[in-house]
C-alpha positions as CSV (number, residue, x, y, z in Angstrom):
1,P,95.9,29.8,191.9
2,N,98.1,27.0,193.3
3,A,96.7,27.2,196.8
4,A,93.4,28.3,198.0
5,A,93.5,31.6,199.7
6,P,92.1,31.6,203.4
7,G,89.0,33.5,204.0
8,K,85.5,33.6,202.8
9,G,85.1,31.8,199.5
10,G,88.8,30.9,199.4
11,R,89.8,33.9,197.4
12,K,92.3,36.6,198.1
13,R,90.9,39.9,198.4
14,R,92.8,42.7,196.7
15,K,92.9,46.0,198.3
16,K,91.5,48.8,196.1
17,K,93.9,51.5,195.6
18,G,92.7,54.9,196.4
19,R,92.7,57.6,193.8
20,G,95.1,59.8,195.6
21,E,97.7,57.0,196.3
22,A,100.8,56.7,194.2
23,P,101.7,53.4,192.7
24,K,104.5,51.6,194.5
25,G,107.7,50.8,192.6
26,P,111.1,52.3,192.1
27,G,111.6,55.1,189.4
28,V,108.1,56.2,189.3
29,A,107.9,60.0,189.3
30,A,105.6,61.9,191.6
31,A,104.2,63.9,188.7
32,A,102.9,60.7,187.1
33,R,100.2,60.3,189.7
34,P,96.7,61.4,188.8
35,P,95.7,64.7,190.5
36,S,93.4,64.5,193.4
37,N,92.4,68.1,193.8
38,P,92.0,71.0,191.3
39,Q,95.3,72.7,192.2
40,E,97.2,69.6,191.2
41,F,95.5,69.7,187.8
42,S,97.2,73.0,186.8
43,S,100.6,72.0,188.2
44,N,100.4,68.7,186.3
45,W,99.5,70.5,183.1
46,K,102.5,72.8,183.4
47,A,104.8,69.9,183.9
48,L,103.5,68.2,180.8
49,Q,104.0,71.3,178.7
50,E,107.6,71.6,179.9
51,Q,108.3,68.0,178.9
52,L,106.8,68.6,175.5
53,K,109.0,71.7,175.0
54,Q,112.1,69.8,176.0
55,K,111.2,67.0,173.5
56,A,110.7,69.5,170.7
57,K,114.0,71.2,171.4
58,S,115.8,67.9,171.3
59,S,114.2,66.9,168.0
60,N,115.2,70.3,166.4
61,E,118.8,70.0,167.7
62,S,119.0,66.5,166.1
63,L,117.7,67.9,162.7
64,S,120.2,70.8,162.8
65,T,123.1,68.5,163.5
66,C,122.1,66.2,160.6
67,Q,122.0,69.2,158.2
68,T,125.3,70.5,159.4
69,D,126.9,67.1,158.9
70,T,125.6,66.9,155.3
71,K,126.8,70.4,154.5
72,K,130.2,69.7,156.0
73,K,130.5,66.8,153.6
74,Q,129.7,69.1,150.6
75,P,131.7,72.3,151.2
76,V,131.5,75.4,149.0
77,K,133.6,75.0,145.8
78,A,134.9,78.5,146.0
79,A,136.7,77.6,149.3
80,K,139.3,75.3,147.7
81,S,142.1,77.7,147.6
82,P,144.1,78.5,150.8
83,G,143.0,81.6,152.7
84,V,139.4,81.5,151.5
85,Q,136.9,81.1,154.3
86,A,134.1,78.4,153.9
87,I,130.7,79.1,155.3
88,S,129.0,76.0,156.8
89,G,125.3,75.4,156.9
90,N,125.0,76.4,160.6
91,G,126.6,79.8,160.0
92,N,130.0,78.9,161.4
93,V,133.0,80.3,159.5
94,G,136.1,78.2,159.1
95,K,139.1,77.8,156.9
96,A,138.7,75.2,154.2
97,K,141.6,72.9,153.5
98,S,143.3,73.3,150.1
99,T,142.7,70.2,148.0
100,N,144.7,71.1,144.9
101,K,148.4,70.8,145.4
102,M,150.5,72.0,142.5
103,D,154.2,71.3,142.0
104,N,154.7,74.8,140.7
105,G,155.1,77.3,143.5
106,S,153.6,80.1,141.6
107,A,150.2,78.4,141.5
108,K,150.1,78.4,145.3
109,H,150.3,82.2,145.5
110,S,147.7,82.8,142.7
111,P,144.7,84.7,144.0
112,P,141.3,83.0,144.0
113,L,139.8,85.5,141.5
114,A,142.3,84.4,138.9
115,K,141.1,80.8,139.3
116,A,137.5,81.9,139.1
117,K,138.3,83.8,135.9
118,A,140.1,80.8,134.5
119,K,137.0,78.6,135.2
120,G,134.8,81.2,133.6
121,A,137.0,81.3,130.5
122,A,137.0,77.5,130.4
123,A,133.2,77.5,130.5
124,S,133.0,80.1,127.8
125,K,135.3,78.0,125.7
126,I,133.0,75.0,126.1
127,L,130.0,77.1,125.1
128,N,131.8,78.6,122.1
129,A,132.9,75.1,121.1
130,N,129.2,73.9,121.4
131,K,128.1,76.9,119.3
132,S,130.8,76.2,116.7
133,N,129.8,72.6,116.6
134,G,126.1,73.6,116.0
135,K,127.2,76.0,113.3
136,V,129.3,73.3,111.6
137,C,126.3,71.0,111.7
138,K,124.1,73.6,110.2
139,E,126.7,74.3,107.5
140,K,127.0,70.6,106.8
141,K,123.2,70.4,106.4
142,K,123.2,73.4,104.1
143,N,126.0,71.9,102.1
144,V,124.1,68.6,101.8
145,S,121.0,70.5,100.6
146,V,123.0,72.5,98.1
147,V,124.6,69.4,96.8
148,K,121.1,67.8,96.4
149,E,119.7,70.8,94.7
150,S,122.7,71.0,92.3
151,S,122.3,67.3,91.5
152,E,118.5,67.8,90.9
153,I,119.3,70.8,88.6
154,K,121.8,68.7,86.7
155,H,119.3,65.9,86.3
156,K,116.6,68.3,85.1
157,K,119.1,69.9,82.6
158,R,120.0,66.4,81.4
159,K,116.3,65.6,80.9
160,A,115.7,68.9,79.1
161,E,118.7,68.3,76.8
162,E,117.3,64.9,76.0
163,H,113.9,66.3,75.4
164,V,115.3,69.0,73.1
165,E,117.2,66.4,71.2
166,E,113.9,64.5,70.7
167,Q,111.9,67.6,69.6
168,P,111.1,67.9,65.8
169,T,112.6,70.6,63.7
170,E,111.0,72.7,60.9
171,A,112.5,70.4,58.3
172,D,110.5,67.5,59.7
173,I,107.2,69.4,59.5
174,W,107.0,69.7,55.7
175,F,103.2,69.3,55.1
176,D,100.8,72.1,54.5
177,D,97.0,72.8,55.0
178,V,96.8,70.5,58.1
179,D,95.1,71.6,61.2
180,P,97.7,72.3,64.0
181,K,95.3,70.5,66.4
182,D,95.6,67.3,64.4
183,I,99.4,67.7,64.3
184,E,99.5,68.1,68.0
185,A,97.4,65.0,68.6
186,A,99.5,62.9,66.1
187,I,103.1,64.1,66.8
188,G,103.1,66.5,69.7
189,P,102.9,70.1,70.9
190,E,106.3,71.1,69.5
191,A,105.3,70.0,66.0
192,A,102.0,71.9,66.4
193,K,103.9,75.0,67.3
194,I,106.1,74.7,64.2
195,A,103.0,74.1,62.0
196,R,101.4,77.2,63.4
197,R,104.5,79.2,62.8
198,N,104.6,78.1,59.2
199,L,100.9,79.0,58.8
200,G,101.4,82.4,60.5
201,L,99.5,81.4,63.6
202,E,102.0,82.5,66.3
203,T,100.4,82.5,69.7
204,G,100.2,85.8,71.6
205,Q,97.9,88.0,73.7
206,S,98.8,91.5,72.7
207,K,97.2,93.4,69.8
208,E,100.3,93.2,67.7
209,S,100.6,89.4,68.1
210,V,96.9,88.9,67.3
211,E,97.3,91.1,64.2
212,Q,100.3,89.1,63.2
213,V,98.2,85.9,63.3
214,L,95.1,87.3,61.6
215,V,96.8,89.5,59.0
216,K,99.3,88.4,56.4
217,E,102.2,90.9,56.1
218,N,103.3,92.3,52.8
219,A,100.0,91.3,51.2
220,S,97.8,93.2,48.7
221,D,95.3,95.8,50.0
222,G,92.9,95.4,47.2
223,L,89.8,93.3,46.6
224,T,90.2,89.5,46.4
225,R,87.9,86.6,45.3
226,A,86.8,86.1,48.9
227,V,86.0,88.9,51.4
228,A,85.0,88.8,55.1
229,M,82.4,91.1,56.6
230,D,81.3,92.0,60.1
231,C,78.8,94.5,61.5
232,E,78.4,96.2,64.9
233,M,74.8,97.0,66.0
234,V,73.0,99.2,68.5
235,G,69.6,98.8,70.1
236,V,66.4,100.7,69.2
237,G,62.9,100.5,70.4
238,P,61.4,100.8,73.9
239,K,63.9,98.4,75.6
240,G,66.6,98.4,73.0
241,E,65.9,94.9,71.9
242,D,65.7,95.6,68.1
243,S,69.0,96.1,66.3
244,I,70.2,98.5,63.5
245,V,73.6,98.6,61.9
246,A,76.1,101.1,63.3
247,R,79.4,100.0,61.7
248,V,80.4,97.9,58.7
249,S,83.9,96.4,58.2
250,I,85.2,94.3,55.3
251,V,88.6,92.7,54.9
252,N,90.2,90.9,51.9
253,Q,91.5,87.3,51.9
254,F,94.8,88.4,53.5
255,G,93.1,90.2,56.4
256,K,93.7,93.7,55.1
257,C,90.9,96.1,55.8
258,I,89.3,97.4,52.6
259,Y,86.1,99.0,54.0
260,D,85.2,100.4,57.4
261,K,82.5,103.0,58.0
262,Y,80.1,104.1,60.8
263,V,76.5,104.4,59.9
264,K,74.0,107.2,61.0
265,P,71.1,105.6,62.8
266,T,67.8,105.5,61.0
267,E,65.9,105.4,64.3
268,K,66.4,106.7,67.8
269,V,69.1,104.7,69.6
270,T,67.9,103.5,73.1
271,D,70.9,101.3,73.8
272,Y,74.4,101.8,72.3
273,R,75.6,98.5,73.8
274,T,79.1,100.1,74.2
275,A,80.5,97.3,76.4
276,V,80.0,94.9,73.5
277,S,79.8,96.9,70.3
278,G,82.3,99.7,71.3
279,I,79.9,102.2,69.7
280,R,79.5,105.7,71.2
281,P,77.2,108.6,70.2
282,Q,80.0,110.6,68.6
283,H,80.7,107.7,66.2
284,L,77.2,107.8,64.8
285,N,77.0,111.5,64.7
286,T,79.8,111.6,62.1
287,G,78.7,108.4,60.4
288,E,77.7,107.8,56.7
289,D,74.2,107.7,55.5
290,F,72.6,104.2,55.6
291,K,71.6,104.2,51.9
292,T,75.2,105.1,50.8
293,V,76.7,102.4,53.0
294,Q,74.2,99.8,51.8
295,K,75.0,100.5,48.1
296,E,78.8,100.5,48.6
297,V,78.7,97.2,50.5
298,A,76.5,95.5,47.9
299,D,78.9,96.6,45.2
300,I,81.9,95.0,47.0
301,L,80.1,91.7,47.7
302,K,78.8,91.3,44.2
303,G,80.1,88.0,42.6
304,R,82.5,87.3,45.5
305,I,82.6,84.7,48.3
306,L,81.3,86.2,51.5
307,V,83.0,85.0,54.7
308,G,81.8,85.8,58.2
309,H,80.4,84.5,61.5
310,A,76.6,84.4,61.8
311,L,76.3,86.3,58.5
312,R,72.5,86.0,58.6
313,N,72.3,88.8,61.2
314,D,74.8,91.1,59.3
315,L,72.9,90.8,56.1
316,K,69.6,91.3,57.9
317,V,70.5,94.7,59.3
318,L,71.9,95.8,55.9
319,F,68.7,94.7,54.1
320,L,70.9,92.8,51.7
321,D,70.9,89.3,50.2
322,H,73.7,87.1,48.9
323,P,73.7,83.7,47.1
324,Q,73.8,80.8,49.5
325,K,76.5,79.0,47.4
326,K,78.8,82.1,47.9
327,I,78.4,82.2,51.7
328,R,81.0,80.7,54.1
329,D,79.7,81.0,57.6
330,T,82.2,79.8,60.3
331,Q,79.3,79.3,62.8
332,R,77.6,76.8,60.5
333,Y,80.6,74.9,59.2
334,K,80.2,71.3,60.4
335,P,83.9,70.4,60.9
336,F,84.3,73.4,63.2
337,K,81.2,72.3,65.2
338,E,82.7,68.8,65.7
339,R,86.1,70.0,66.8
340,V,84.7,72.4,69.5
341,Q,81.7,70.1,70.2
342,S,79.1,72.9,70.0
343,S,76.1,73.2,67.7
344,R,76.5,77.1,67.6
345,P,80.1,77.9,68.5
346,S,81.1,81.5,69.1
347,L,83.8,83.2,67.2
348,K,85.8,83.6,70.4
349,L,85.7,79.8,71.1
350,L,86.7,78.9,67.5
351,C,89.7,81.3,67.6
352,E,90.9,79.9,71.0
353,A,90.5,76.3,69.9
354,L,91.7,76.5,66.3
355,L,93.9,79.6,66.1
356,N,95.1,79.7,69.7
357,V,94.3,83.4,69.7
358,Q,92.0,85.4,72.1
359,V,89.6,87.9,70.5
360,Q,86.6,89.8,71.8
361,T,88.3,90.1,75.2
362,S,86.7,93.5,75.9
363,E,84.8,95.8,73.4
364,H,84.3,94.1,70.1
365,C,86.0,95.4,66.9
366,S,84.3,94.6,63.6
367,I,87.6,94.7,61.7
368,Q,89.2,92.1,64.0
369,D,86.1,89.9,64.0
370,A,86.1,89.9,60.1
371,Q,89.9,89.1,60.1
372,A,89.3,86.2,62.5
373,A,86.5,84.8,60.4
374,M,88.7,85.1,57.3
375,R,91.6,83.3,59.0
376,L,89.4,80.5,60.0
377,Y,88.2,80.2,56.4
378,T,91.8,80.2,54.9
379,L,92.8,77.5,57.5
380,E,90.2,75.1,55.9
381,K,89.9,76.7,52.5
382,K,90.8,73.7,50.4
383,K,88.6,71.3,52.3
384,W,85.8,73.7,52.5
385,E,85.7,74.6,48.8
386,A,86.0,70.9,47.9
387,A,83.0,70.0,50.1
388,V,81.0,72.8,48.5
389,K,81.9,71.6,45.0
390,N,81.0,68.0,45.8
391,K,77.7,69.1,47.2
392,A,76.9,71.1,44.0
393,N,77.9,68.2,41.8
394,N,75.7,65.8,43.7
395,K,72.7,68.1,43.2
């Protein structure tokens, strides 16, 4: 650009290079020229492929040398002892230099298997030590839990001993004719248990224990001023809805049975009600005549206090009547209704709440029901008779 070139327009004309001409300059290979005819195309392609193969080989050799260098830096551990051959990463086998020099000569001549065994033994020792440490830790934890449990047991025992010391004795419970429920509310459950024991109301679920509560031992078997009666009934009529008497049981004031008889049916029985009444056909087949039973029961009840539960039904099936002032019906006694909070409490409910005894758990027994009604009466006898006397005086 500094000087104007001679020629037309003052510009230098550059010669166009031909396609087949090779560029001038030192070090330029002939193969780098672009091909001019089809034959040169194939030869040029082959030269390019050979160059690529050479480059790939050189790169693979460089990678293999790097790997061998890293593996040479980290030789096999088993080749530490003299005479043991170490295998390198490229497959070459060579002798590894001994790194452990012992002052004792015998160690130099020890075979490599011995050292391997020694290492295995050391590893097993470490594992055993770890296992033993784990066992010790578990044993310590168990010991700690055992110590905690023993301390809790001691604490509970101490509390129980203190509670036993605070519990009342039979000498403290000296009053009579008091409902055990009231004693339990005022003093506590232990005092109520003592009161029930003094009254003969021991708790229990078996027949013997129930009988111990309802029947007074070593008592008279004869007639008393008050008697309790209960009847079992069966169904007659098209659907068995009507009832007739099938069994009559009477007990005295101590719970002793003084009368118990099955009654022959006066009509055809359509429902024996065995699940509730416990009556079966064979019982009635060997029963007493109704008129005989009716007269015998009337003679027993004459002039005596009649105790029972829902007595109106029992007297109805017997076609008997009794003076109202001589009837003590546990279903209609107002204090019992208030305690169990029911307008028509069942005999089972009253026994559970007041006597702590379960009756009528399966088939009913007229003897046991009469005993339960009598026991409820004797529990409130003084209050009940006083209330009846006051009512008569007020009239």
